[in-house]
Each structure stands twice: as structure tokens, then as C-alpha cells.
Backbone as CSV, one residue per row, in Angstrom:
resi,resn,N_x,N_y,N_z,CA_x,CA_y,CA_z,C_x,C_y,C_z
1,MET,118.678,75.656,103.521,117.951,76.190,104.565,117.024,77.302,104.552
2,ARG,117.444,78.491,103.323,116.990,79.929,103.467,115.723,79.752,103.523
3,ASP,115.366,77.916,102.035,114.255,78.359,101.733,112.994,77.672,103.147
4,LEU,113.890,77.139,103.951,113.106,76.305,104.332,112.374,77.705,105.610
5,ARG,113.820,78.589,106.321,113.410,79.697,106.657,112.313,80.410,106.597
6,ALA,112.079,80.741,105.394,111.226,81.615,104.395,110.199,81.271,104.034
7,ALA,109.570,80.249,104.000,108.489,79.207,104.402,107.687,79.213,105.600
8,LEU,108.564,79.273,106.222,108.229,79.573,107.895,108.147,80.402,108.153
9,GLU,108.631,81.186,107.866,108.549,82.639,108.590,107.058,83.658,107.287
10,LEU,106.989,83.058,106.156,105.533,83.116,105.945,104.609,82.103,106.333
11,ALA,104.674,81.117,106.816,103.840,80.684,107.241,103.250,81.325,108.565
12,LYS,104.152,82.118,109.321,104.248,82.389,110.830,102.760,83.829,110.278
13,TYR,104.029,84.480,109.346,103.047,85.484,108.874,101.671,85.362,108.454
14,PHE,101.472,84.681,107.916,100.066,85.063,107.220,99.168,83.916,108.032
15,GLU,99.525,83.334,109.407,98.851,82.794,110.090,98.504,83.901,111.181
16,HIS,99.262,84.191,112.116,99.412,85.284,112.433,98.908,86.863,112.616
17,GLN,99.539,87.188,111.394,99.221,88.622,110.933,98.257,88.951,109.765
18,GLU,97.860,88.189,109.055,97.185,88.023,107.667,95.009,87.712,108.353
19,LEU,96.219,86.618,108.839,94.674,85.716,109.539,94.272,84.465,108.046
20,ASP,95.061,84.044,107.274,94.999,83.753,105.911,95.483,82.411,106.463
21,TYR,94.620,81.390,106.966,95.007,80.250,107.302,95.326,79.337,106.742
22,SER,94.471,79.596,105.320,95.184,78.616,104.210,96.391,79.021,103.233
23,ARG,96.477,80.333,103.329,97.532,80.769,102.434,98.927,79.743,103.432
24,ALA,98.717,80.072,105.226,99.203,79.692,105.896,100.000,78.148,105.694
25,LEU,98.688,77.397,106.096,99.118,76.263,105.710,99.831,75.834,104.628
26,TYR,99.794,76.286,103.085,100.360,76.303,101.927,101.960,76.580,102.556
27,TRP,102.666,77.562,103.400,103.689,77.711,103.088,104.138,76.539,104.243
28,THR,103.022,76.160,105.363,103.456,75.139,105.995,103.980,73.513,105.529
29,GLN,103.332,73.909,104.563,103.243,72.392,103.920,104.620,72.282,103.157
30,ALA,104.551,73.617,102.215,105.844,74.145,101.294,107.015,74.032,102.530
31,ALA,107.419,74.596,103.718,108.679,74.003,104.054,109.223,72.656,104.895
32,GLY,107.561,71.964,104.679,108.389,70.557,105.383,108.792,69.489,104.015
33,GLY,107.960,70.157,102.925,108.953,69.478,101.544,110.525,70.094,101.158
34,PHE,110.538,71.387,102.161,112.283,71.847,102.191,112.914,71.224,103.356
35,VAL,112.222,70.482,104.148,112.834,69.909,105.549,113.382,68.150,104.641
36,GLU,112.571,68.383,104.368,112.982,66.856,103.414,114.125,66.813,102.556
37,THR,114.324,67.828,101.817,115.192,67.723,100.893,116.832,68.944,101.384
38,SER,116.718,69.160,102.795,117.586,69.772,103.780,118.645,68.898,104.052
39,SER,119.713,69.675,104.179,121.024,68.719,104.534,121.132,68.967,106.408
40,MET,119.942,69.051,107.126,119.967,68.969,108.389,120.104,67.778,109.004
41,GLN,120.854,67.677,110.158,121.085,66.458,110.936,119.423,65.819,111.335
42,ARG,119.487,64.385,111.790,118.605,63.499,111.352,117.545,64.507,112.552
43,HIS,118.416,64.510,113.781,117.879,65.153,115.090,116.788,66.347,114.354
44,GLN,117.595,67.277,114.537,116.992,68.740,114.247,116.132,68.162,113.268
45,MET,115.877,67.347,112.147,115.263,67.340,110.988,113.447,66.888,111.867
46,ARG,113.447,66.098,112.403,112.952,65.431,113.343,111.717,66.654,113.716
47,LYS,113.241,67.306,114.684,112.710,68.033,115.638,111.732,69.561,115.114
48,THR,112.000,69.684,113.478,111.616,70.845,112.591,110.501,70.059,111.884
49,GLN,110.264,68.584,111.770,109.180,68.123,111.236,108.069,68.123,112.723
50,MET,108.434,67.897,113.883,107.443,67.507,114.532,107.225,69.288,114.794
51,GLY,107.648,70.291,114.824,107.276,71.664,114.771,105.708,71.824,113.733
52,LEU,106.216,71.548,112.796,105.577,71.954,111.239,104.150,70.940,111.248
53,THR,104.289,69.850,111.646,102.934,68.953,111.745,101.960,69.553,112.471
54,ARG,102.506,69.688,114.075,101.572,70.716,115.085,101.175,71.756,114.116
55,ARG,101.767,73.011,113.328,101.208,73.767,113.029,100.369,73.562,111.964
56,GLU,100.885,72.708,111.153,99.545,72.046,110.062,98.111,71.463,110.982
57,GLN,98.367,70.901,112.016,97.202,70.510,112.135,96.391,71.405,113.102
58,ARG,97.203,72.606,113.681,96.428,73.921,114.241,95.479,74.433,113.494
59,LEU,96.448,74.420,112.501,95.856,75.461,110.952,94.645,74.831,110.553
60,LEU,94.802,73.730,110.505,93.361,72.801,109.511,92.516,73.151,110.630
61,ARG,92.480,72.845,111.700,91.805,72.837,112.969,90.888,74.375,113.069
62,LEU,91.388,75.834,112.320,91.744,77.072,112.487,90.683,77.055,111.387
63,ILE,91.367,76.174,110.282,89.928,76.322,109.373,88.810,75.723,109.406
64,GLN,88.412,74.853,109.936,87.348,74.328,109.991,86.839,75.193,111.306
65,THR,87.111,76.080,111.971,86.212,77.117,112.902,86.041,77.913,112.722
66,LYS,87.029,78.404,111.893,86.972,80.154,112.045,87.146,80.213,109.785
67,GLY,86.849,79.468,109.591,87.361,79.954,108.194,88.659,80.138,107.749
68,GLU,88.502,79.624,105.962,89.773,79.858,105.411,90.635,81.554,105.863
69,LYS,89.443,82.246,105.727,90.247,84.194,106.738,90.097,84.449,107.871
70,GLY,89.902,83.669,108.731,89.892,83.701,110.170,88.827,84.590,110.095
71,GLN,87.721,84.168,109.579,86.510,84.805,110.134,85.335,84.060,110.977
72,ASN,85.260,84.428,111.871,83.942,83.871,112.666,82.380,83.654,112.304
73,GLY,82.141,82.135,112.659,81.077,82.135,112.013,80.510,81.899,110.524
């Protein structure tokens, strides 16, 4: 569970502080792997996975529009 939380916090940090969307995507996907091996209850696991999926989709859109490091144009 700690690995999941750490990966999620790193994903948030790279997305919002560093604007490094590729690294944020990496940590989001790593968090998804931790969810699959966690001992969470099924409901919490689904909720967490849905949030990670939304984050991943948003990051992919940001990478397409702004580039990997959040550069415009």
C-alpha cells in the first residue's frame, strides 16, 4: 500500500509541479501495477483504478497537446 501511495504522490508531483507529463504517466502506470497486487477491498481497488485511468487519459491528452515537459507549441 505504501508503494501505491508513493507512486501516486510522485505522479501528482510530476504532473502539477514539474509539468513533466511523461514521468507523471510513468508513475501513474506504476501505481496501477501496485493496485493489482494490493490487498485492498474490491470496491476500493475499482475506485482507485478508475481514478488512475482518468489520470492516465488526462496525461496522454496533455502530452499530445503540450508535449512531454508541458511546453506550449
